[in-house]
N, C-alpha and C positions, 0 to 999 in steps of 0.2 A: 289325196289327189286334189289338184287345183284346176282352175279354169284356164291356166296359161296355155298358149298354143303349143302343139308338139314341136320338137326340134326339127329344123329344116334338114331334109335328106340331101347330103352333098351329091349323091349320085344323080339326083333328078333336078336339083335347083342350081347347082354350081354357085354357092353363095359368094365366092370371091369374084365372080363375073356378073352373072345375071342379077343377083340381089343388089349389088352395088350400083349397077347401071340403072336398075329400076328405081332405086332410092334417089339417085341423082336426078332422074326425070321428074320424080315427085317433088323435088325441091326447085327445079328450074322452070317447069311449066307454070306460068303466072297468069292471073287475071289482070284486069285493067288497073286496079289500085296497087298491083305489085305483090299480091299474096299468092302463095303456092298451096298445093294440097296439104303439105305437112304443117302449114300454118293453122289448119283447122282439125287435124287428125294426127294420130301416131300410127306408125307401121306395126302391125301385129304379126303378119306372116306373109311369106312369099313362097309359092310353089310353082313349078313348071312341069307340065305334063304334055308330052307330044308337041312341044313347041308353043303351047298356050300357057301364058302366065296368069296365075290367080293371086291377086293381091288383097289381103284383108287389112282393113283400117279400122281403128277405134276412134269414134268421134261422139259428139253430143248431138241431141236433136236440133239444137239451135244452129250448130255449125254445119250439119249435114247438107242443108240446101246451098251453102256457099261452095261446096265441093262439086255439086252437080254440073255447073257450067264448065268446069275444068275436066270433068271425067272423060268425055269423048276425045279431047285433045291428048290427054295423058295416055289413054288406052291406045290411040293411034301411034303415038311416039314410041311406046313400049313395043308395039307390034313390029316396028321397023328395026328393032335391035337384031343383030346377027343371030340366026337360029330360031327366032320367034315367028310365030304365025298369027298370034292374036293375044289379047289381054282382056281380063275381066276384073273390075274393082268391086269388092264387096265391102259394105260398111256394117259395123257393129256399134249400136248405140247404147250408151249407158243411161239407164233411167235415173232421173233426178229423184232423190229421196230426201225426206226431212232429216236433218242432222240428228243422230241419236243422242240421248243423254250422255254426259261425260262418263258415267259408270256403266254404260251399256256394253255388252260384249260386241267385239268387232266382227263384221261379216267376213266370210272367206274372200280371198282375192278373186275378183272376177264376178262376184255375185251381182245379179241384177242385169247382166248383159243379155241381149236378145238379138236375133237376126234383124237387120234393118234393110228394107228393100230400097234399092236405088230408085230415085224418081219420086219417092214419097217424102214429104217434108215433115210430117208429124203423124202420130197415132200408131198404135200397135198393129200387129198383123191381124188380130181379131177384129179391130175396129175398121181396118181397111177392107176386110173381107167378111162381112156378116154372113151368118150361116145360110140365109135365104139366097145369097148371090153365088154360092159355091157350086161349081160343076153345072152350069146352066144347060149344057147340051147333053148331059149324061142322064139316061133314063133310070138306071138302077145301079146300086153298089152292092158288091158281094165282098164281105170281109172274111178272109181266111185267117183264123186265129188258133192259138193254142194256149193252154194254161202255163206251159213251160217251154223252154227251148230244147232243141235236139230231137224233136219228134218228126221232122221232115215237113214242116209247115210250108217253108219256102218252095221246096220241090213240088209239093202239091199245088201251091198257088200258081206256079209257072206252068205246069202241065194242064191245070184246069183252065187257065186263061187261054192257052194255046188251043186246047180242045174246043172251047167256046168259039174261038175265031174260026177253027176248021168247020164248025157247024154253020158258019155264015153270019155270026153276030159281030157287029163292030165292037171290038173289045180293047180296053186299056188295062194296063197293069201298073200299079203304084207300089213301090217298095217303101213301106212306112217304117222300116227298122233303121233308124238313123245311126244307131251304134254299131250295127252289124249288117251293112247292106251287102246282099249277095246277088241281086238281080243282074248286074252287068256281067258277071262271070257266067251265070246260068244261061243268059241269053246270048253270050258270045259277042257282046258289044262293049266298046270302050270309048266311043265318040263323045266329045263334050257337046251338050245341047247348044243350039243357037238361040239367041234372044232377038226377036223381031218385034218392033213396036212395043217394047216392054213386056212381051209375052214369051215364055220359055217354050220352045218347040220340043215336044217329046221325041224320044228315039224310037224308030220303027225297027221291029224284029219279028220275024216269023208270023207275019200277018196281024200283029197287034202293035199298039203304041205303048211306050213305057217311060217311066221316070223313076230315078233313084238318086239319093245323095251320092251314091257310088260313081255316078257319071261326072260329078262336080269336084271330087277330091281324089287325091292319090289313094290307091287301095291299101297302101302301107300307112296312111295317116290315121291316127286315132281321133275319134270325134269326142273330145273332152268337153262336153256341153252339159249344162244344167237343164232342168226341166223346161223353163220358159223358152230357152233357145230352141229346144226340140219342138215344142208346141208351135213356135213361130215358123220354123222350117216346114212343118207338116201343113200348116195353114196356107203358107205360100205355095206349096205343091198343089193344093186344092184350088187356090184362087188365082194363081199366076201362071200356071201351065196351060197351054192352048190344047186342051184335050179334044176340042171339037165335038162333033155329034157321035155319041157312043151309045150302044145298046146296054153295055154293062162296063163298069170299072171294077176290076178285081183288085183288092187291096191286101197285100201281104203284110199283116199286122205284126208289130213287135210282140215277142212272147210276154206272157203275164197278163195281169189285170190292173195296170197302173194308169198314170196320167194320160199317156198317149191313147190308150184304148177308150178311156172315158171321153176324152176330148173329141176323138173322131166319131164316136157314137152320138155325142150330143150335136156336133156340127152337121152330121150327115143323116139325121133322124129320118127325114122324108125319103131320101134316096135309099137308105137302108131298108125302110119299110117296103119298098118295091123290090128289094133284093133280099138281103139277110146275111146271116153269119154261118160259116162252115167251121166246125171245130175239129181240129186234127189231133189225134192221140195215138199212142202206141198201146198195146193190149194190157201191159202190166198195171197192177193196182196203183203204184206210186204215180204213174202218169195219169191215170183215170181220176185220181183225186184232184189234180190240177185242171183236167178237162171239165170236171164238174163245176169248178169255180168259174171257168170261162163261160159255160152255159148260164150259170146263175147271174153273171155280170150282164150279159146281153139281155137276159130276160128282165133284169131290173131296169135296164135302159130301154125296155119295150122294143127291142130289136128282134125281128123274127129269126128263129133258128132253123136254117135250112136242113141241118142235120150234122151227124158226127161221122167222121171217116176214121177207120182203123188202119193206120199206116204201119209198115213193118209187121204185117199181120202173120206172115209165115215165110220161111226160107225154103226154096227148092234147090237142091244140089244141081248144078249145071251138068254134072257128069252122069249121075244115076237117077235124077229127078225125085230123089227121096225128099219128102216134105218134113221140115222140122219147125216146130213152133218155139222159136228162141225166147220170145217174151210172153209166152202164153198165147191164148187165142180166144177171141170172142168177147173180151172184156169191154171193148167199145160198144159193141152191139147191146150187151147187157146194160151198160150205162145209159145208152140212148133210150132203151125201153124203160128203164127206171125213171129217167127224166121226162119221158113223154115226148121225145123229139125223134125225127126220122133217123134211120141208120142208112148211110150213103154208100157203104161198101167197104171192101178190104183191098189194100194195096200191098203187094208182096215186098219182101226185102230181097232185092236183087242187086248184084254188083253193077249191072248195066245201067240202073237208074242213077247210081252215083257217078259212073263214068260219063254218062251223057250230060249230067249237070256240070261236071268239071270241063267237058269239052265245049259247052256252050250251045248245045242243041237239045231241046226237050225230048225225052224218050218217046213221047207220043208222036213225034215226027221222025226221029232217027231210027226207030224200030217199031213202026206202026202195027206190026202183027205180033209183037211180043205180048206176054201175059201182062206186063206192067202197063203197056200202052192200051190194051183192052180195058184194064181196070180204070185208067184215067179217062178213056173215051166214054165209058159207062157213067162215070161221075159227071163229066161235062154234059152228057145228055140229060141226066136227072136234074141238074141245075138249070139247064136251058128250059126244060119243061116247067120247072117251078117259076122261072122268070116270066115265061109266057103267061102262066096262070095269074101272076101278080100284076102284070102290066096290060 
């Protein structure tokens, strides 16, 4: 696998028309000395979603400032094309490196690229947004995590955030899973965020504000990014999104215990200390092994553990109400007791939970009297009380 961009989807971008016209504008819009955008950058990718064109350019740190004066004129010109409603230009900068020895192995194509924020002339995302300046209006952060994928972490995060909002807390929800963003589908939103005065405006849904890479790229586009690019994007979501004043920001963490988890825990130490981590697991032993690693990681990062949730705890037949423990039962509670952390409750395995997520309405709202909604409401109440005690 390489870092090259995914192929353009003809169904959405119409390469014979949109891409050619956009490329022509990039070549014809000039500054005073007669240079155009493609004098300082190369075209990496063009995609069009709901009439909005997203153009990715590869440039150097030295050349990026030369593009900035041209950017608003080029975006405006692209927006005037037939069928277009707007345009956004993103830059990817290649870090300068010391030339390797002649006999050194070559780096893979695309290595060293990172997201480059428009309007910034130099410096990495981390240097632009030191940890102490992130989320200034957010009182506390709750990280919803799991040691592995497929345990219902994102569904839990969405319903927890919605439940906290129902309780009156000003709540935000950040989808930190760059490779597999699911938040737009689960919230039933596909609007591209606006950028006002250099700040990204989060998308509102169901009483909370939200942000996901899924709002910025086509849902069929694969995010073929290396670690530094992911870290840069996450830092930008924390530092360049206008979250405003929030009682709590719920972060749907990517699965596992890798770079993203460590980076977020390090950067949000103080905010996490006033919130904490919720570990989601299914009851079977193989999932609990990974949940144990998740608990250990947050403990090592000195992040408070709010507790463990047992998801898919049992299945109730919708016809006869017979209860079946498909993945075993009680394993997460036993693991919580073994680890000395709170047990936050059981979430049943129900078809309605899956259907509500696919339909874009959290089940805590679509079926508030259901068994699942009651479980999520209890979870939200427990977390809200813990946040009140910490803040």
